[in-house]
C-alpha positions as CSV (number, residue, x, y, z in Angstrom):
1,M,121.1,122.5,-48.5
2,N,123.4,120.9,-51.1
3,T,122.7,120.8,-54.9
4,F,122.5,117.0,-54.8
5,F,119.7,117.1,-52.2
6,K,117.7,119.6,-54.2
7,S,117.9,117.3,-57.2
8,I,116.1,114.4,-55.5
9,T,112.5,114.0,-56.8
10,S,109.5,113.5,-54.5
11,D,108.9,110.0,-56.0
12,Y,112.5,109.0,-55.3
13,F,112.2,110.2,-51.7
14,E,109.1,108.0,-51.3
15,D,111.0,105.1,-52.9
16,I,113.9,105.6,-50.4
17,L,111.5,105.6,-47.5
18,V,109.7,102.5,-48.6
19,R,112.9,100.5,-49.2
20,L,114.6,101.8,-46.0
21,A,111.6,100.9,-43.9
22,H,111.2,97.4,-45.4
23,H,114.8,96.4,-45.3
24,S,115.9,98.1,-42.0
25,A,112.9,96.6,-40.2
26,G,113.5,93.3,-42.0
27,I,117.0,93.1,-40.7
28,E,115.6,93.1,-37.2
29,G,113.1,90.4,-38.0
30,N,110.1,92.2,-39.4
31,T,108.2,89.9,-41.8
32,I,106.1,92.5,-43.7
33,S,106.6,92.2,-47.5
34,L,107.8,95.0,-49.7
35,P,104.3,95.5,-51.4
36,A,102.7,95.6,-48.0
37,T,105.3,98.2,-46.9
38,V,104.2,100.3,-49.9
39,S,100.6,100.1,-48.7
40,I,101.5,101.1,-45.2
41,I,103.7,104.0,-46.2
42,V,101.6,105.3,-49.1
43,N,98.1,104.5,-47.9
44,G,98.5,104.0,-44.2
45,T,96.9,100.6,-44.4
46,L,98.1,97.0,-44.1
47,P,96.7,94.5,-46.7
48,T,94.4,91.9,-45.2
49,G,95.8,88.4,-44.8
50,S,99.4,89.7,-44.4
51,G,99.7,87.9,-41.1
52,A,101.7,90.8,-39.7
53,T,101.5,91.8,-36.0
54,V,100.6,95.2,-34.7
55,R,104.2,95.7,-33.6
56,E,105.4,95.0,-37.1
57,F,102.9,97.5,-38.6
58,Y,104.2,100.2,-36.2
59,E,107.8,99.4,-37.0
60,I,107.1,100.2,-40.6
61,E,104.8,103.1,-40.1
62,N,107.1,104.8,-37.7
63,H,109.8,105.0,-40.4
64,K,107.5,107.5,-42.2
65,H,107.5,109.9,-39.2
66,A,111.2,109.6,-38.6
67,F,112.0,110.1,-42.3
68,D,109.8,113.2,-42.6
69,H,111.5,114.7,-39.6
70,M,114.9,113.7,-41.0
71,I,114.1,115.5,-44.3
72,T,113.0,118.6,-42.4
73,H,116.4,118.7,-40.5
74,L,118.2,118.2,-43.8
75,I,116.4,121.1,-45.4
76,N,117.2,123.3,-42.4
77,G,120.9,122.3,-42.7
78,D,121.1,120.9,-39.1
79,Q,124.2,119.1,-38.2
80,L,123.9,115.6,-36.7
81,S,123.5,116.0,-32.9
82,V,122.7,113.9,-29.9
83,N,119.2,115.4,-29.6
84,L,118.6,114.6,-33.3
85,I,119.6,111.0,-32.7
86,K,117.2,110.8,-29.7
87,E,114.4,112.4,-31.8
88,I,114.8,109.9,-34.6
89,H,114.9,107.0,-32.1
90,G,111.8,108.3,-30.5
91,D,110.0,108.4,-33.8
92,L,111.1,104.9,-34.8
93,T,110.0,103.4,-31.5
94,D,106.8,105.4,-30.9
95,R,104.1,103.1,-29.5
96,L,106.6,100.3,-29.2
97,Q,108.7,101.0,-26.1
98,Y,108.3,103.0,-22.9
99,D,111.8,104.5,-23.1
100,K,111.6,105.9,-26.6
101,G,114.2,108.6,-27.3
102,Q,116.1,107.8,-24.1
103,F,119.5,106.1,-23.8
104,K,119.5,102.7,-22.2
105,K,119.3,102.4,-18.4
106,N,120.5,98.8,-18.2
107,E,123.3,96.7,-19.7
108,N,122.5,95.2,-23.1
109,M,124.0,92.8,-25.6
110,I,123.8,92.1,-29.3
111,L,122.5,88.6,-30.1
112,G,125.5,86.5,-31.3
113,A,128.1,89.3,-30.7
114,E,131.3,88.4,-29.0
115,F,132.0,92.0,-27.7
116,Q,130.4,93.9,-24.8
117,T,128.4,97.0,-25.7
118,S,129.0,100.2,-23.7
119,S,127.6,100.5,-20.2
120,P,124.6,102.8,-19.5
121,T,127.0,105.2,-17.6
122,E,129.4,105.5,-20.5
123,T,126.8,105.8,-23.3
124,P,125.9,109.6,-23.2
125,M,129.6,110.6,-23.2
126,L,130.5,108.1,-25.9
127,I,127.7,109.2,-28.2
128,T,128.5,112.9,-27.7
129,Q,132.1,112.1,-28.6
130,L,131.1,110.1,-31.6
131,V,128.9,112.8,-33.0
132,D,131.5,115.6,-32.4
133,N,134.2,113.4,-34.0
134,L,132.1,112.7,-37.1
135,N,131.2,116.4,-37.6
136,Y,134.9,117.4,-37.1
137,R,136.0,114.7,-39.6
138,L,133.5,115.8,-42.2
139,E,134.6,119.4,-41.9
140,Q,138.3,118.4,-42.3
141,V,138.4,115.7,-45.0
142,Q,139.1,116.6,-48.6
143,T,137.7,113.7,-50.6
144,N,134.4,112.0,-51.0
145,E,136.0,108.7,-50.1
146,D,137.2,110.0,-46.8
147,K,133.8,111.4,-46.1
148,L,132.2,108.1,-46.8
149,I,134.8,106.3,-44.6
150,A,134.0,108.7,-41.7
151,I,130.3,108.0,-42.0
152,L,130.7,104.3,-42.2
153,D,133.2,104.1,-39.4
154,T,130.8,106.2,-37.2
155,H,128.0,103.7,-38.0
156,I,130.1,100.8,-36.9
157,Q,131.0,102.5,-33.6
158,F,127.4,103.6,-33.0
159,E,126.2,100.0,-33.3
160,R,128.9,98.7,-31.0
161,I,128.0,101.3,-28.3
162,H,124.4,100.2,-28.8
163,P,123.0,103.2,-27.0
164,F,119.3,102.2,-26.8
165,S,117.5,99.3,-25.1
166,D,115.9,98.5,-28.5
167,G,115.8,100.1,-31.9
168,T,119.5,100.9,-32.1
169,G,119.9,99.2,-35.5
170,R,117.0,101.1,-37.1
171,T,118.2,104.3,-35.6
172,G,121.8,103.8,-36.7
173,R,120.8,103.1,-40.3
174,M,118.6,106.2,-40.4
175,I,121.2,108.6,-39.0
176,M,123.8,107.0,-41.3
177,N,121.6,108.0,-44.2
178,Y,121.1,111.4,-42.7
179,S,124.9,112.0,-42.9
180,L,125.1,110.5,-46.4
181,L,122.4,112.7,-47.8
182,Q,123.7,115.8,-46.1
183,E,127.2,115.2,-47.7
184,G,125.8,114.7,-51.2
185,F,125.7,110.8,-51.3
186,P,122.8,108.7,-52.4
187,P,121.2,106.7,-49.5
188,L,122.7,103.4,-48.4
189,I,119.9,100.9,-48.3
190,I,121.2,97.8,-46.7
191,E,119.0,95.0,-47.9
192,K,117.8,92.4,-45.5
193,G,119.2,89.7,-47.8
194,T,122.7,91.0,-47.0
195,K,122.2,90.9,-43.2
196,S,124.8,88.3,-42.5
197,Q,127.5,90.2,-44.4
198,Y,126.4,93.5,-42.8
199,V,126.5,92.0,-39.3
200,E,129.9,90.5,-39.9
201,L,131.2,93.9,-41.0
202,L,129.9,95.5,-37.8
203,A,131.4,92.7,-35.7
204,T,134.8,92.8,-37.2
205,Q,134.9,96.6,-37.5
206,D,136.3,96.1,-41.0
207,V,136.0,99.6,-42.4
208,D,137.8,98.8,-45.7
209,S,135.4,95.9,-46.5
210,F,132.4,98.1,-45.4
211,L,133.6,100.8,-47.8
212,S,133.8,98.3,-50.7
213,F,130.3,97.0,-49.8
214,A,128.9,100.5,-49.5
215,T,130.6,101.7,-52.8
216,N,129.0,98.9,-54.8
217,T,125.6,99.5,-53.3
218,L,125.8,103.3,-53.8
219,E,126.7,102.8,-57.4
220,K,123.5,100.8,-58.0
221,E,121.6,103.4,-56.0
222,T,122.9,106.2,-58.2
223,K,121.5,104.5,-61.3
224,R,118.1,104.1,-59.5
225,M,118.1,107.8,-58.6
226,I,118.9,108.9,-62.1
227,A,116.1,106.7,-63.4
228,F,113.6,108.5,-61.1
229,Q,115.0,111.9,-62.3
230,N,114.5,110.8,-65.9
231,M,110.9,109.8,-65.1
232,E,110.3,113.2,-63.6
233,Q,111.7,114.9,-66.7
234,E,109.3,112.8,-68.9
235,K,106.4,113.9,-66.8
236,I,107.4,117.6,-67.2
237,K,107.6,117.1,-71.0
238,E,104.1,115.6,-71.1
239,I,102.7,118.5,-69.2
240,E,104.4,121.1,-71.4
241,E,103.3,119.3,-74.6
């Protein structure tokens, strides 16, 4: 486990989870508000009068189980693997689809995309190659920028393969953050307000523009992380005094 990961406070982990669940599900059309997401994640309840569907509730709540398992794998130092990807997908789509944790059995498309996703026959091999290539690149590169490029490029290719019948976007963003945290980066929370820009980056496979987008977002995230660390230090001081 890297030094960066050890420095993350429990409150900040919870903050990551809440925002990841809200925005990642929101990109896919979930209408649950950020305050309601806090209630689901922290208390396990949905505020009355929210107007949310049962499916939307599960989409948010499932992020908690997936995130908890992700943190356990990070603590254990597990490399990203095909089985880990399937496990995270299974957690995120629990109670939502019959084929949770399984690669697609039929052809699928991305709404509005002009490219064809990979066939069900090709998918297992392509995902295996993608994971192996990412792990190799991360072992070989020398700079943080090159590590970030490898992770972002892999995310683009993962979404274009689109290995699951549903839930690929949520899974892809979760495993992207798995790699980021494992390599000592802050999480990349793609806010639902930037959906159009994000989708365009995936469609054009513009890694350079994605890098610029991610770098700006990660700089803001670093400041947020430091703020949580400062809050933790203040708590410690109060206890000691």
